[in-house]
Wavefront OBJ file of the C-alpha trace (Angstrom):
o trace
v -244.831 197.921 70.084
v -245.025 195.408 72.957
v -242.030 195.715 75.518
v -240.200 192.212 75.544
v -239.099 193.023 79.128
v -242.345 194.606 80.588
v -242.946 191.688 83.231
v -239.490 190.436 83.995
v -239.202 187.923 86.699
v -239.511 189.380 90.336
v -236.673 188.928 92.834
v -237.678 186.431 95.565
v -238.559 187.268 99.178
v -239.929 190.374 100.455
v -238.835 193.489 98.803
v -239.373 196.996 99.256
v -240.920 198.834 96.020
v -240.115 201.663 94.081
v -239.741 203.075 91.103
v -236.207 203.853 91.074
v -233.294 202.655 93.063
v -230.042 205.093 93.018
v -227.177 203.511 94.343
v -224.626 206.154 95.995
v -225.916 209.488 97.182
v -223.000 211.523 95.480
v -223.927 214.766 94.027
v -224.760 213.049 90.559
v -226.758 210.328 92.065
v -228.823 213.087 94.482
v -229.250 215.159 90.844
v -230.455 211.861 89.501
v -232.902 211.285 92.153
v -234.312 214.491 92.014
v -234.915 214.854 88.095
v -236.912 211.413 88.824
v -238.946 212.729 91.695
v -239.763 215.843 89.695
v -241.384 213.378 87.090
v -243.534 211.939 89.906
v -241.331 208.731 90.537
v -240.895 207.217 93.922
v -237.314 207.101 94.701
v -234.815 205.552 96.988
v -231.156 206.414 97.249
v -229.041 204.068 99.120
v -225.555 205.145 100.377
v -222.836 203.326 102.215
v -221.225 206.080 103.966
v -222.969 207.449 107.149
v -223.428 210.697 105.409
v -224.772 211.541 102.095
v -222.480 213.573 99.571
v -219.875 211.617 98.424
v -217.279 213.858 97.320
v -219.283 216.737 98.372
v -218.914 216.440 102.096
v -217.226 218.441 104.932
v -215.854 217.591 108.562
v -213.519 219.089 110.986
v -210.507 216.800 110.089
v -207.547 218.667 111.151
v -208.799 219.928 114.839
v -212.246 220.794 116.092
v -213.342 224.089 114.843
v -211.480 224.195 111.480
v -213.792 222.800 108.911
v -212.551 221.440 105.603
v -213.774 219.267 102.610
v -213.610 216.070 102.220
v -213.275 216.039 98.429
v -214.298 218.797 96.152
v -213.918 222.423 97.600
v -214.283 224.710 94.929
v -216.953 224.724 92.357
v -216.677 226.746 89.159
v -218.667 224.169 87.074
v -221.288 224.107 89.702
v -221.715 227.813 89.843
v -222.096 227.488 86.069
v -223.797 224.360 85.351
v -227.292 224.743 83.740
v -227.959 221.228 85.486
v -227.488 222.554 89.194
v -228.981 225.850 88.138
v -232.243 224.471 87.167
v -232.648 222.584 90.366
v -232.933 226.138 92.385
v -230.750 224.778 95.322
v -230.687 228.613 96.681
v -234.361 227.923 97.622
v -233.093 224.428 99.738
v -230.136 226.375 101.791
v -226.993 226.706 99.332
v -225.386 229.732 99.257
v -221.969 230.899 97.393
v -218.800 232.518 98.939
v -216.100 233.862 96.901
v -212.658 234.706 97.887
v -211.422 237.827 96.890
v -209.699 236.558 93.868
v -210.796 233.264 92.314
v -207.041 231.601 91.540
v -203.456 232.453 91.697
v -200.469 230.237 90.495
v -197.173 230.936 92.357
v -193.965 230.306 90.210
v -190.830 229.014 91.474
v -189.458 233.016 91.701
v -192.186 233.652 93.713
v -194.181 235.841 90.948
v -197.867 235.022 90.893
v -200.161 234.872 88.107
v -203.614 235.989 89.322
v -207.279 235.225 87.657
v -209.537 238.116 89.016
v -213.302 238.296 88.191
v -212.518 241.922 87.316
v -210.740 240.927 83.380
v -208.846 244.238 83.683
v -207.289 243.017 86.960
v -206.489 239.806 85.314
v -205.078 241.536 82.021
v -202.862 243.625 84.452
v -201.474 240.563 86.350
v -200.359 238.622 82.790
v -199.195 241.821 81.491
v -196.712 242.169 84.103
v -195.088 238.782 82.275
v -195.350 240.047 78.868
v -196.778 243.247 77.480
v -199.595 242.380 75.371
v -200.765 239.310 76.945
v -203.608 241.453 78.667
v -205.173 242.264 75.526
v -204.920 238.504 74.170
v -206.538 237.603 77.596
v -209.598 240.168 77.241
v -210.136 238.753 73.631
v -210.266 235.119 75.102
v -212.635 236.272 77.798
v -214.844 238.097 75.321
v -214.789 235.225 73.089
v -216.000 232.809 76.277
v -219.017 235.421 76.898
v -220.126 234.459 73.694
v -219.613 231.135 73.763
v -220.447 230.143 77.276
v -224.092 229.303 77.318
v -224.240 227.269 74.138
v -220.989 225.494 74.786
v -221.667 224.356 78.595
v -225.075 223.183 77.319
v -223.120 220.816 74.691
v -220.524 219.877 77.108
v -222.811 218.948 79.865
v -225.834 217.601 77.731
v -226.390 213.848 77.197
v -224.270 212.411 74.332
v -224.802 213.144 71.736
v -225.351 216.581 72.310
v -227.634 217.309 69.278
v -229.328 220.539 70.561
v -226.432 221.905 72.193
v -224.127 221.446 69.141
v -226.856 222.918 66.830
v -227.011 225.825 68.977
v -223.353 226.247 69.050
v -223.009 225.988 65.506
v -225.893 228.478 65.044
v -224.338 231.043 67.345
v -220.653 230.792 66.349
v -220.973 229.878 62.656
v -219.037 226.618 61.206
v -215.605 228.724 60.352
v -215.138 229.772 63.936
v -216.403 226.077 65.365
v -213.934 224.273 63.417
v -211.292 226.607 65.359
v -212.599 226.109 68.458
v -212.726 222.445 67.979
v -208.963 222.592 67.175
v -208.575 224.876 70.392
v -209.960 222.222 72.460
v -208.013 219.680 71.208
v -204.648 221.324 71.249
v -201.955 220.535 74.065
v -202.311 223.240 76.925
v -198.387 224.021 76.321
v -199.310 224.649 72.355
v -202.103 226.691 73.082
v -200.047 229.098 75.573
v -197.431 229.734 72.893
v -200.145 230.408 70.198
v -201.945 232.987 72.444
v -199.387 234.301 74.637
v -195.849 235.595 75.128
v -195.366 235.571 78.801
v -195.151 232.743 81.504
v -198.145 234.349 83.553
v -201.028 233.602 80.910
v -199.541 230.237 79.987
v -198.943 228.783 83.523
v -202.480 230.068 84.440
v -203.735 227.713 81.316
v -201.591 224.740 81.918
v -202.060 224.622 85.691
v -205.559 224.359 85.535
v -205.175 221.501 82.964
v -203.083 219.646 85.287
v -205.610 220.761 87.998
v -208.058 218.401 86.121
v -205.068 215.545 85.715
v -204.614 216.110 82.026
v -200.545 217.183 81.487
v -200.213 220.285 79.518
v -198.419 218.200 76.943
v -201.443 215.957 76.400
v -203.876 216.342 73.359
v -207.139 218.048 74.679
v -205.472 219.680 78.024
v -206.549 222.918 76.532
v -210.112 221.867 76.947
v -209.738 221.988 80.778
v -207.323 224.552 81.266
v -209.028 227.118 79.057
v -212.256 226.042 80.297
v -211.305 226.309 83.861
v -209.455 229.635 83.547
v -212.387 231.313 81.603
v -214.970 229.939 84.188
v -212.677 231.664 87.078
v -212.810 234.819 84.935
v -216.418 234.494 84.806
v -218.170 232.720 87.668
v -215.049 232.789 89.988
v -214.052 229.369 92.102
v -216.793 229.604 94.648
v -217.402 227.524 97.695
v -220.657 226.652 99.069
v -221.055 228.682 102.585
v -220.278 226.020 105.216
v -218.774 223.536 103.148
v -219.405 221.593 100.420
v -221.765 219.298 102.402
v -224.291 222.201 102.095
v -224.380 221.336 98.403
v -225.188 217.971 99.167
v -227.781 218.830 102.113
v -229.619 221.053 99.883
v -229.966 218.200 97.086
v -231.326 216.058 99.985
v -233.659 218.491 101.331
v -234.869 219.036 97.633
v -235.325 215.489 97.211
v -237.289 214.811 100.196
v -239.519 217.751 99.641
v -240.449 215.734 96.660
v -241.271 212.346 98.495
v -237.845 210.721 97.781
v -235.793 209.045 100.425
v -232.015 208.668 101.257
v -231.001 205.916 103.246
v -227.246 206.163 104.771
v -225.166 202.987 106.178
v -226.432 200.970 103.554
v -224.112 199.916 100.693
v -225.517 198.004 97.955
v -223.589 194.744 97.245
v -225.778 193.385 94.257
v -227.777 194.290 91.366
v -230.469 192.001 90.924
v -230.364 190.765 87.077
v -232.689 188.391 85.128
v -233.009 187.806 81.407
v -230.840 190.885 80.850
v -232.969 193.399 83.127
v -232.095 195.147 86.173
v -234.767 194.425 88.679
v -233.244 195.889 91.904
v -230.482 195.554 94.450
v -229.673 193.728 97.566
v -227.832 195.668 100.311
v -225.090 194.522 102.724
v -227.618 192.538 105.228
v -229.709 191.023 102.578
v -232.254 193.634 102.359
v -233.986 193.795 98.887
v -235.277 197.003 96.849
v -237.378 196.031 94.034
v -236.997 199.083 91.375
v -239.879 198.497 88.811
v -238.538 201.023 86.349
v -234.703 201.711 86.966
v -231.677 201.227 88.686
v -229.343 204.173 88.610
v -225.829 203.889 89.818
v -223.613 206.545 91.156
v -220.482 204.564 91.114
v -217.358 203.903 89.062
v -217.976 201.952 86.136
v -215.844 199.107 86.985
v -217.406 198.828 90.574
v -220.758 198.555 88.967
v -219.836 196.126 86.296
v -217.796 193.727 87.899
v -218.679 193.819 91.706
v -222.602 194.879 91.517
v -223.678 193.286 88.301
v -221.209 190.524 87.759
v -219.188 189.720 84.469
v -221.187 186.974 83.440
v -223.933 189.579 82.452
v -221.527 191.501 80.134
v -220.388 191.046 76.654
v -216.910 189.464 76.312
v -215.681 192.729 74.350
v -216.920 194.848 77.225
v -215.145 192.857 80.080
v -211.877 192.935 77.780
v -212.638 196.974 77.431
v -212.870 197.164 81.565
v -209.311 195.705 81.749
v -208.097 198.633 79.934
v -209.807 201.122 81.903
v -207.660 203.817 83.202
v -208.162 205.429 86.544
v -206.894 209.039 86.928
v -203.817 209.600 88.815
v -204.137 208.981 92.663
v -204.222 211.899 95.224
v -202.452 212.560 98.804
v -204.628 215.181 100.670
v -203.606 217.093 103.507
v -205.618 219.286 105.694
v -204.198 221.877 107.603
v -205.611 224.047 110.880
v -203.459 227.218 110.904
v -203.401 229.938 113.422
v -203.162 232.704 111.079
v -203.558 233.031 107.141
v -200.629 231.678 104.862
v -197.782 234.166 104.899
v -197.235 234.122 101.002
v -194.211 235.813 99.865
v -196.410 236.596 96.586
v -198.849 239.068 97.470
v -200.842 237.771 94.684
v -201.551 234.529 96.455
v -202.713 236.025 99.794
v -206.516 236.761 98.703
v -206.860 233.822 96.419
v -209.272 231.078 97.350
v -207.363 228.470 94.955
v -203.558 228.456 94.838
v -201.601 226.396 92.506
v -197.900 226.387 93.617
v -194.829 223.841 92.777
v -193.846 224.318 89.130
v -193.963 226.429 86.099
v -194.751 225.519 82.894
v -191.609 223.452 82.399
v -192.162 221.879 85.830
v -195.736 221.112 84.754
v -194.207 219.011 81.905
v -191.881 217.617 84.114
v -194.623 216.453 86.462
v -196.667 215.031 83.852
v -193.644 212.762 82.880
v -192.980 211.765 86.471
v -196.859 210.651 86.837
v -196.907 208.882 83.441
v -193.542 206.998 84.334
v -194.541 205.708 87.640
v -192.208 208.177 89.747
v -193.130 210.221 92.757
v -192.420 213.753 91.902
v -189.478 215.176 93.991
v -191.294 218.553 94.005
v -194.768 218.062 94.438
v -197.382 220.305 92.501
v -199.800 221.539 95.181
v -203.268 222.465 94.478
v -204.691 224.402 97.635
v -207.849 225.769 98.812
v -207.580 228.627 101.164
v -211.238 227.619 102.655
v -211.263 230.528 105.115
v -210.246 233.020 102.768
v -212.989 232.034 100.470
v -215.752 231.454 103.462
v -215.072 232.710 106.614
v -217.379 230.271 108.421
v -214.661 227.669 108.100
v -212.467 228.580 111.099
v -212.107 231.123 113.809
v -211.209 234.731 112.777
v -207.745 235.439 111.670
v -206.856 231.942 111.167
v -207.111 229.751 107.936
v -208.572 226.143 107.094
v -205.929 225.232 104.209
v -206.883 222.376 102.160
v -204.874 220.737 99.616
v -203.637 217.964 97.453
v -200.926 216.600 95.221
v -201.195 213.947 92.640
v -198.958 210.545 92.768
v -198.679 207.349 90.491
v -201.119 204.784 92.004
v -199.472 202.383 94.632
v -196.248 204.584 94.636
v -196.467 205.481 98.131
v -195.594 202.286 99.921
v -197.052 202.404 103.689
v -197.155 205.024 106.031
v -193.481 206.375 106.008
v -193.655 207.145 102.320
v -196.909 208.696 102.771
v -195.223 210.839 105.591
v -192.078 211.817 103.360
v -194.191 212.901 100.632
v -196.238 215.355 102.783
v -192.779 216.588 104.149
v -192.225 217.465 100.643
v -195.468 219.339 100.009
v -194.825 221.070 103.316
v -191.370 222.003 102.055
v -192.990 223.513 99.146
v -195.048 225.744 101.126
v -192.354 226.707 103.569
v -190.365 227.820 100.739
v -193.053 230.331 99.408
v -194.526 231.003 102.733
v -191.877 231.309 105.246
v -193.007 230.587 108.838
v -195.802 228.363 107.440
v -194.961 225.309 109.664
v -195.020 227.729 112.746
v -198.947 228.212 112.172
v -200.155 224.715 111.920
v -201.984 223.816 114.910
v -203.367 220.699 113.446
v -203.049 218.378 110.332
v -204.930 215.393 108.741
v -203.298 213.370 106.153
v -205.813 211.400 103.734
v -203.521 208.963 101.410
v -205.217 207.361 98.635
v -206.042 204.487 101.021
v -207.685 206.794 103.394
v -209.453 208.679 100.580
v -211.064 205.288 99.669
v -212.187 204.748 103.105
v -213.739 208.190 103.649
v -215.477 207.507 100.160
v -215.888 204.197 98.636
v -216.198 205.945 95.463
v -212.602 207.132 95.237
v -211.117 203.916 94.374
v -207.351 203.867 94.813
v -207.542 207.662 95.433
v -208.895 208.618 92.065
v -210.948 211.725 92.394
v -212.432 211.732 88.761
v -213.534 208.150 88.296
v -211.114 207.573 85.340
v -208.864 209.624 83.444
v -210.166 212.712 81.608
v -207.885 212.180 78.833
v -209.284 212.317 75.082
v -208.904 208.526 74.788
v -211.587 208.142 77.587
v -214.188 210.717 77.045
v -217.373 211.010 74.511
v -217.755 207.555 72.860
v -214.863 206.231 74.754
v -216.121 207.212 78.171
v -215.981 204.898 80.424
v -215.185 202.222 77.702
v -215.594 202.324 74.031
v -219.576 202.254 73.489
v -222.331 204.874 72.829
v -221.175 207.591 75.286
v -224.351 207.264 77.080
v -225.528 206.253 80.583
v -227.664 203.282 79.227
v -225.585 200.020 80.245
v -225.790 196.790 78.426
v -228.232 195.852 81.071
v -231.746 197.062 80.344
v -233.067 199.711 82.755
v -229.654 199.617 84.464
v -227.953 203.359 84.171
v -224.319 204.796 85.228
v -225.023 207.870 86.809
v -221.269 208.854 88.285
v -218.430 210.391 86.915
v -217.147 207.296 85.230
v -219.900 208.403 82.527
v -220.034 211.390 80.150
v -219.441 214.141 80.533
v -217.097 213.079 83.357
v -215.868 214.399 86.749
v -216.294 217.683 88.359
v -219.371 219.136 90.449
v -221.703 219.765 87.527
v -224.326 217.186 87.974
v -224.075 216.243 84.182
v -223.837 212.236 84.699
v -226.514 212.038 86.997
v -228.961 214.445 85.037
v -228.074 212.208 81.678
v -228.784 209.103 83.465
v -232.317 210.336 84.813
v -233.425 211.573 81.402
v -232.229 208.204 80.144
v -234.197 206.364 82.957
v -237.085 208.587 81.864
v -236.993 207.981 78.118
v -236.999 204.166 78.921
v -239.817 204.199 81.626
v -241.704 206.562 78.779
v -244.547 205.616 76.282
v -241.973 204.879 73.794
v -239.779 203.161 76.078
v -239.853 199.836 74.011
v -238.763 201.599 70.905
v -235.971 203.423 72.890
v -234.814 200.099 74.524
v -234.700 198.443 71.148
v -232.493 201.430 69.870
v -230.056 201.162 72.983
v -229.959 197.058 72.507
v -228.890 197.479 68.477
v -226.383 200.289 69.538
v -224.805 197.782 72.048
v -224.720 194.995 69.994
v -223.084 196.869 67.184
v -220.462 197.990 69.522
v -220.023 194.990 71.703
v -221.418 192.138 69.704
v -223.528 189.427 70.936
v -222.985 188.237 74.492
l 1 2 3 4 5 6 7 8 9 10 11 12 13 14 15 16 17 18 19 20 21 22 23 24 25 26 27 28 29 30 31 32 33 34 35 36 37 38 39 40 41 42 43 44 45 46 47 48 49 50 51 52 53 54 55 56 57 58 59 60 61 62 63 64 65 66 67 68 69 70 71 72 73 74 75 76 77 78 79 80 81 82 83 84 85 86 87 88 89 90 91 92 93 94 95 96 97 98 99 100 101 102 103 104 105 106 107 108 109 110 111 112 113 114 115 116 117 118 119 120 121 122 123 124 125 126 127 128 129 130 131 132 133 134 135 136 137 138 139 140 141 142 143 144 145 146 147 148 149 150 151 152 153 154 155 156 157 158 159 160 161 162 163 164 165 166 167 168 169 170 171 172 173 174 175 176 177 178 179 180 181 182 183 184 185 186 187 188 189 190 191 192 193 194 195 196 197 198 199 200 201 202 203 204 205 206 207 208 209 210 211 212 213 214 215 216 217 218 219 220 221 222 223 224 225 226 227 228 229 230 231 232 233 234 235 236 237 238 239 240 241 242 243 244 245 246 247 248 249 250 251 252 253 254 255 256 257 258 259 260 261 262 263 264 265 266 267 268 269 270 271 272 273 274 275 276 277 278 279 280 281 282 283 284 285 286 287 288 289 290 291 292 293 294 295 296 297 298 299 300 301 302 303 304 305 306 307 308 309 310 311 312 313 314 315 316 317 318 319 320 321 322 323 324 325 326 327 328 329 330 331 332 333 334 335 336 337 338 339 340 341 342 343 344 345 346 347 348 349 350 351 352 353 354 355 356 357 358 359 360 361 362 363 364 365 366 367 368 369 370 371 372 373 374 375 376 377 378 379 380 381 382 383 384 385 386 387 388 389 390 391 392 393 394 395 396 397 398 399 400 401 402 403 404 405 406 407 408 409 410 411 412 413 414 415 416 417 418 419 420 421 422 423 424 425 426 427 428 429 430 431 432 433 434 435 436 437 438 439 440 441 442 443 444 445 446 447 448 449 450 451 452 453 454 455 456 457 458 459 460 461 462 463 464 465 466 467 468 469 470 471 472 473 474 475 476 477 478 479 480 481 482 483 484 485 486 487 488 489 490 491 492 493 494 495 496 497 498 499 500 501 502 503 504 505 506 507 508 509 510 511 512 513 514 515 516 517 518 519 520 521 522 523 524 525 526 527 528 529 530 531 532 533 534 535 536 537 538 539 540 541 542 543 544
């Protein structure tokens, strides 16, 4: 078969030539670059920031000597991901560290439900809220062990996950698979009612759903709440020793060992397109990089399509779909340097790496309503990371590097005064549950939505997940109604970031899917692959 775009028009002027250029050195972009380099491709990664890593970066923000993470901190999916495990990053310096307990949820009455990696300890914690819930938790944990590998294989595989789904069907059987799908589609609030009698286990699942920015009343919130709860039970909520930057550094080291390169302080301003084919990119100073095989973009979908490609290259239906793209809620993040450990009233929170505080299940429902209505919650729900508790290298002995954030509606905090007022609400929650907290603060760094975007241009308006994780923007609806694949409407251009299936969190799924699609397009059957993708896009978007 003849490839109709085998000899596209070349960009004018002198251009550096590689097989593939990757826009953005977030972890997904680095995963994609590594997989392409493994296949022998010449790969160049261009990053706008001064340091690679995107949301997997670390710095001393609050005060010197107290290290924190700029974006992601705890990585249950990273530790379990077959994508990241397959890269063997431990050979390149990555080491994981665990807090004594993965997660605690502190209730308004100062009781704490705790997930331990010891299932009996978790069972005892939830049993304290309602006798029998411990047995229910053990049953769910045992089911998870049976489902884990085929389920993660299906969830993190390129769409459609034919092999993963077939393995899941084989291992689980059709009757139980049907029930699993129903469970995943349940609102977390309903799942809690069906499975447990007490508040402890229920709030763990609903709190983890809100961790993914999906309200517990939303359809599909159980998929996130149950998944994160079971991962906490299984692999914990580990952190990279030294900070999340260590994960990015391991990916960069591995890539460079295979001949790849990462250029920082080199933002891309344009993807070169001719006759519907991506030819390369242009950087901010006018430098051109010719990509002979593929361009992969680890940037949010609206940024790629509107800013780098241009609407003139998009079908009308896709342009209209982008107008309906929904970001996840904005984040207000605070990093505290503390002279001692957080003085929690709830003993169960003291040894937890991740702590959820500020709401019970009723409060989480109210929180979801506030965010949906565009109201700033009067009592913030905090997702906290006790980084030194999880990794003693983060701050001096006996101290704590406390990382935390809360979600707010987009554009709701107008100016520094409103940001400061909400930080005061966050600290009031901490002071209530950890009296004396304020006396321990020796440094503080506040990152509102605008500051988060300045730190990482990919965090548009402070959105961490590159688009809502709600069901209407997942699978074939991510990032817009389409094929659910990284292949874009521009041939040889692939979406490699969290806007693509399977979405946000640090697991490498979007980057791996983009690399595999690029390899398929560049392989022996590439012309047939391209024809199939074009036909799919025409079916969804119509002709341009």
